[in-house]
C-alpha positions as CSV (number, residue, x, y, z in Angstrom):
1,X,239.1,-15.5,83.5
2,X,241.0,-12.5,82.3
3,X,244.6,-13.2,83.3
4,X,247.1,-13.1,80.4
5,X,250.8,-13.6,81.1
6,X,253.6,-13.2,78.6
7,X,257.2,-14.5,79.0
8,X,260.3,-15.1,77.0
9,X,261.4,-11.6,76.1
10,X,265.0,-10.4,76.4
11,X,268.1,-9.2,74.6
12,X,269.2,-11.0,71.4
13,X,271.7,-10.2,68.7
14,X,270.6,-9.4,65.1
15,X,269.9,-12.6,63.2
16,X,269.1,-14.4,66.4
17,X,266.0,-16.2,67.6
18,X,263.7,-15.9,70.5
19,X,260.4,-17.6,71.6
20,X,257.7,-15.8,73.4
21,X,255.0,-17.6,75.4
22,X,251.6,-16.4,76.5
23,X,249.3,-18.2,78.9
24,X,245.7,-17.4,79.4
25,X,243.4,-18.3,82.3
26,X,239.9,-19.7,82.0
27,X,238.3,-22.2,79.7
28,X,239.8,-22.8,76.3
29,X,236.4,-23.2,74.8
30,X,235.7,-19.6,75.5
31,X,238.8,-18.4,73.5
32,X,238.2,-17.5,69.9
33,X,241.5,-16.0,69.0
34,X,245.0,-15.3,70.5
35,X,247.6,-13.0,69.1
36,X,250.7,-11.0,69.5
37,X,251.1,-7.2,69.0
38,X,254.0,-4.9,69.6
39,X,254.6,-1.3,70.4
40,X,257.6,1.0,70.4
41,X,257.5,4.4,72.2
42,X,255.7,7.1,70.2
43,X,254.0,4.6,67.9
44,X,250.8,2.8,67.8
45,X,250.5,-0.8,68.8
46,X,250.6,-3.0,65.8
47,X,249.6,-6.5,64.9
48,X,252.4,-9.1,64.7
49,X,250.5,-12.4,64.4
50,X,247.2,-14.0,65.3
51,X,245.8,-17.5,65.4
52,X,242.2,-18.6,65.8
53,X,240.9,-21.6,67.7
54,X,240.8,-23.7,64.5
55,X,244.4,-22.8,63.6
56,X,244.0,-20.0,61.0
57,X,246.9,-17.6,61.2
58,X,247.7,-14.1,59.9
59,X,250.9,-12.2,60.0
60,X,252.1,-8.6,59.5
61,X,254.0,-8.3,56.3
62,X,257.1,-7.2,58.1
63,X,257.4,-10.6,59.9
64,X,256.2,-13.1,57.3
65,X,258.7,-15.8,56.8
66,X,260.6,-15.0,60.0
67,X,258.0,-15.4,62.8
68,X,255.7,-18.3,63.4
69,X,252.7,-18.4,65.8
70,X,251.4,-21.6,67.3
71,X,248.9,-22.5,69.9
72,X,248.3,-25.2,72.5
73,X,244.6,-25.2,73.0
74,X,244.8,-27.6,75.9
75,X,246.9,-25.2,77.9
76,X,245.5,-22.0,76.6
77,X,249.0,-21.1,75.5
78,X,250.2,-19.3,72.4
79,X,253.8,-19.1,71.2
80,X,255.6,-16.7,68.9
81,X,258.8,-18.2,67.5
82,X,260.9,-15.3,66.2
83,X,263.9,-15.9,63.9
84,X,266.2,-13.7,61.8
85,X,265.5,-10.9,64.3
86,X,266.3,-7.3,63.2
87,X,266.9,-4.2,65.3
88,X,263.5,-2.9,64.1
89,X,261.8,-5.8,65.8
90,X,262.7,-4.2,69.1
91,X,259.5,-3.5,71.0
92,X,257.3,-4.4,73.9
93,X,255.3,-7.5,72.7
94,X,251.8,-7.9,74.0
95,X,249.6,-10.9,74.0
96,X,245.9,-10.5,73.3
97,X,243.1,-13.0,74.0
98,X,239.7,-12.6,72.3
99,X,236.9,-14.6,73.9
100,X,233.8,-15.6,72.1
101,X,231.7,-13.2,74.2
102,X,233.5,-10.4,72.5
103,X,235.7,-9.4,75.5
104,X,239.4,-9.0,74.9
105,X,242.2,-9.3,77.4
106,X,245.7,-8.0,77.2
107,X,248.9,-9.0,79.0
108,X,251.3,-6.5,80.5
109,X,253.9,-7.1,77.8
110,X,257.4,-8.4,77.5
111,X,260.3,-6.5,76.1
112,X,262.3,-7.8,73.2
113,X,265.5,-6.0,72.4
114,X,267.5,-6.8,69.2
115,X,270.9,-5.3,69.4
116,X,274.6,-6.1,69.1
């Protein structure tokens, strides 16, 4: 019920693109919202993008127009398509799943490095 697994991180050059995936276990009917957060050493984890079960989205100002979040409710999977990547996007990206009972689950994170 609480397993959350991210994939798709890696090294990409500035201006490049990368797609992250996150798969959650359990029933899709129990998932209210899924989202992506990121964290760099010494800083707080910050919101990147979230999507609700009915498709409403929200983005951090720093990624608007460059990142797109989408969701496959049937597979309990959420994606983060990242384009026009910048060195400041370098971080560990975490997936979070909010269930309707109020419990939240986090993945272990996937590292994205933007560097030439």
